[in-house]
C-alpha beads as a LAMMPS data file, in Angstrom:
LAMMPS data file: protein, C-alpha beads

112 atoms
111 bonds

1 atom types
1 bond types

-500.0 500.0 xlo xhi
-500.0 500.0 ylo yhi
-500.0 500.0 zlo zhi

Masses

1 110.0

Atoms # bond

1 1 1 0.045 0.149 -0.052
2 1 1 1.303 3.331 -0.859
3 1 1 1.948 5.728 1.981
4 1 1 -0.230 8.526 0.360
5 1 1 -3.212 5.705 0.269
6 1 1 -3.420 5.807 3.684
7 1 1 -5.932 7.752 5.654
8 1 1 -3.768 10.838 6.755
9 1 1 -6.975 12.974 8.046
10 1 1 -8.978 11.665 10.803
11 1 1 -12.658 11.466 9.584
12 1 1 -12.058 12.102 6.344
13 1 1 -10.570 8.641 4.632
14 1 1 -11.958 9.690 1.270
15 1 1 -9.695 12.216 0.823
16 1 1 -6.546 9.907 1.019
17 1 1 -7.880 6.759 -0.060
18 1 1 -10.079 7.994 -3.469
19 1 1 -6.647 8.815 -5.477
20 1 1 -5.028 5.301 -4.747
21 1 1 -8.171 3.731 -6.415
22 1 1 -7.290 5.383 -9.479
23 1 1 -3.541 5.161 -9.420
24 1 1 -3.678 0.904 -8.073
25 1 1 -6.205 -0.212 -10.826
26 1 1 -6.077 2.643 -14.153
27 1 1 -6.716 -0.391 -16.503
28 1 1 -9.866 -0.843 -14.928
29 1 1 -11.325 2.421 -15.362
30 1 1 -10.262 2.196 -19.225
31 1 1 -11.409 -1.150 -19.800
32 1 1 -15.202 -0.029 -18.564
33 1 1 -14.818 3.058 -20.499
34 1 1 -14.809 0.357 -23.809
35 1 1 -16.657 -1.840 -22.388
36 1 1 -20.034 0.383 -23.105
37 1 1 -19.743 -0.492 -26.647
38 1 1 -19.797 -4.428 -25.603
39 1 1 -23.002 -6.756 -24.268
40 1 1 -23.190 -9.820 -22.612
41 1 1 -24.863 -12.687 -23.549
42 1 1 -28.112 -12.012 -21.172
43 1 1 -27.785 -7.735 -22.410
44 1 1 -27.646 -8.943 -25.950
45 1 1 -30.507 -11.288 -25.787
46 1 1 -32.276 -8.057 -24.073
47 1 1 -31.366 -6.023 -26.614
48 1 1 -32.494 -8.111 -29.724
49 1 1 -35.735 -8.746 -27.475
50 1 1 -34.475 -12.658 -28.281
51 1 1 -34.129 -15.480 -25.453
52 1 1 -30.475 -16.557 -24.410
53 1 1 -31.392 -19.990 -26.135
54 1 1 -32.040 -18.344 -29.503
55 1 1 -28.854 -16.208 -28.836
56 1 1 -26.790 -19.448 -27.963
57 1 1 -27.758 -21.229 -31.156
58 1 1 -26.870 -17.739 -33.183
59 1 1 -23.353 -17.736 -32.418
60 1 1 -22.775 -21.289 -32.098
61 1 1 -24.156 -21.753 -35.894
62 1 1 -21.805 -18.439 -36.444
63 1 1 -24.750 -16.180 -37.479
64 1 1 -24.320 -13.307 -35.354
65 1 1 -20.969 -11.539 -35.084
66 1 1 -19.492 -12.165 -31.360
67 1 1 -16.529 -12.216 -29.566
68 1 1 -14.863 -14.612 -26.823
69 1 1 -11.595 -12.862 -25.692
70 1 1 -11.232 -15.887 -22.920
71 1 1 -12.357 -18.190 -25.152
72 1 1 -15.097 -18.926 -22.550
73 1 1 -17.357 -15.849 -22.080
74 1 1 -19.273 -14.458 -24.916
75 1 1 -19.437 -10.366 -26.272
76 1 1 -21.408 -8.931 -28.375
77 1 1 -20.647 -5.122 -29.684
78 1 1 -23.775 -2.815 -29.577
79 1 1 -23.257 -0.987 -33.681
80 1 1 -22.153 -4.849 -35.077
81 1 1 -25.793 -6.020 -33.359
82 1 1 -27.261 -2.957 -35.294
83 1 1 -25.547 -3.675 -38.452
84 1 1 -26.567 -7.344 -38.073
85 1 1 -30.409 -6.881 -37.894
86 1 1 -30.931 -4.122 -41.270
87 1 1 -28.780 -7.028 -42.844
88 1 1 -31.751 -9.489 -42.389
89 1 1 -34.012 -6.857 -43.900
90 1 1 -37.214 -8.930 -45.699
91 1 1 -38.477 -7.349 -48.701
92 1 1 -42.096 -5.826 -49.073
93 1 1 -44.236 -7.327 -51.261
94 1 1 -44.105 -4.328 -53.524
95 1 1 -40.122 -4.889 -53.956
96 1 1 -40.649 -8.794 -54.752
97 1 1 -43.058 -7.890 -57.205
98 1 1 -40.619 -5.300 -58.921
99 1 1 -37.934 -7.053 -58.777
100 1 1 -39.898 -10.330 -60.810
101 1 1 -41.050 -7.523 -63.227
102 1 1 -37.912 -6.467 -64.053
103 1 1 -36.529 -9.997 -64.178
104 1 1 -39.241 -10.740 -66.617
105 1 1 -38.472 -7.337 -68.958
106 1 1 -34.734 -8.492 -69.192
107 1 1 -35.335 -12.040 -69.853
108 1 1 -37.842 -12.013 -72.333
109 1 1 -40.691 -13.136 -69.655
110 1 1 -39.361 -16.831 -69.941
111 1 1 -39.477 -18.628 -66.336
112 1 1 -35.851 -19.409 -65.145

Bonds

1 1 1 2
2 1 2 3
3 1 3 4
4 1 4 5
5 1 5 6
6 1 6 7
7 1 7 8
8 1 8 9
9 1 9 10
10 1 10 11
11 1 11 12
12 1 12 13
13 1 13 14
14 1 14 15
15 1 15 16
16 1 16 17
17 1 17 18
18 1 18 19
19 1 19 20
20 1 20 21
21 1 21 22
22 1 22 23
23 1 23 24
24 1 24 25
25 1 25 26
26 1 26 27
27 1 27 28
28 1 28 29
29 1 29 30
30 1 30 31
31 1 31 32
32 1 32 33
33 1 33 34
34 1 34 35
35 1 35 36
36 1 36 37
37 1 37 38
38 1 38 39
39 1 39 40
40 1 40 41
41 1 41 42
42 1 42 43
43 1 43 44
44 1 44 45
45 1 45 46
46 1 46 47
47 1 47 48
48 1 48 49
49 1 49 50
50 1 50 51
51 1 51 52
52 1 52 53
53 1 53 54
54 1 54 55
55 1 55 56
56 1 56 57
57 1 57 58
58 1 58 59
59 1 59 60
60 1 60 61
61 1 61 62
62 1 62 63
63 1 63 64
64 1 64 65
65 1 65 66
66 1 66 67
67 1 67 68
68 1 68 69
69 1 69 70
70 1 70 71
71 1 71 72
72 1 72 73
73 1 73 74
74 1 74 75
75 1 75 76
76 1 76 77
77 1 77 78
78 1 78 79
79 1 79 80
80 1 80 81
81 1 81 82
82 1 82 83
83 1 83 84
84 1 84 85
85 1 85 86
86 1 86 87
87 1 87 88
88 1 88 89
89 1 89 90
90 1 90 91
91 1 91 92
92 1 92 93
93 1 93 94
94 1 94 95
95 1 95 96
96 1 96 97
97 1 97 98
98 1 98 99
99 1 99 100
100 1 100 101
101 1 101 102
102 1 102 103
103 1 103 104
104 1 104 105
105 1 105 106
106 1 106 107
107 1 107 108
108 1 108 109
109 1 109 110
110 1 110 111
111 1 111 112
């Protein structure tokens, strides 16, 4: 323990102890800042409004982007989850009909 970490003023231990918290673990504070962009499995399931079982299946099939820095716990990047949701867009009936019409015009009305 550093000498400046010991409470030196009676009744005001926070004054002397608080700076030591930041000195003893600066990486921990930096890590918390960086971890704000990442979600745990439970948080990701809640964010996506799906069950943990569904999230587990998606990770096992490698259908959803995720990270395993320790080889055990899964983490999910919030921005990548948003992009993943956007990639799985379902076309409207009108879009499908337009695509089909364009295909028929291009190929002379023949079916593939």
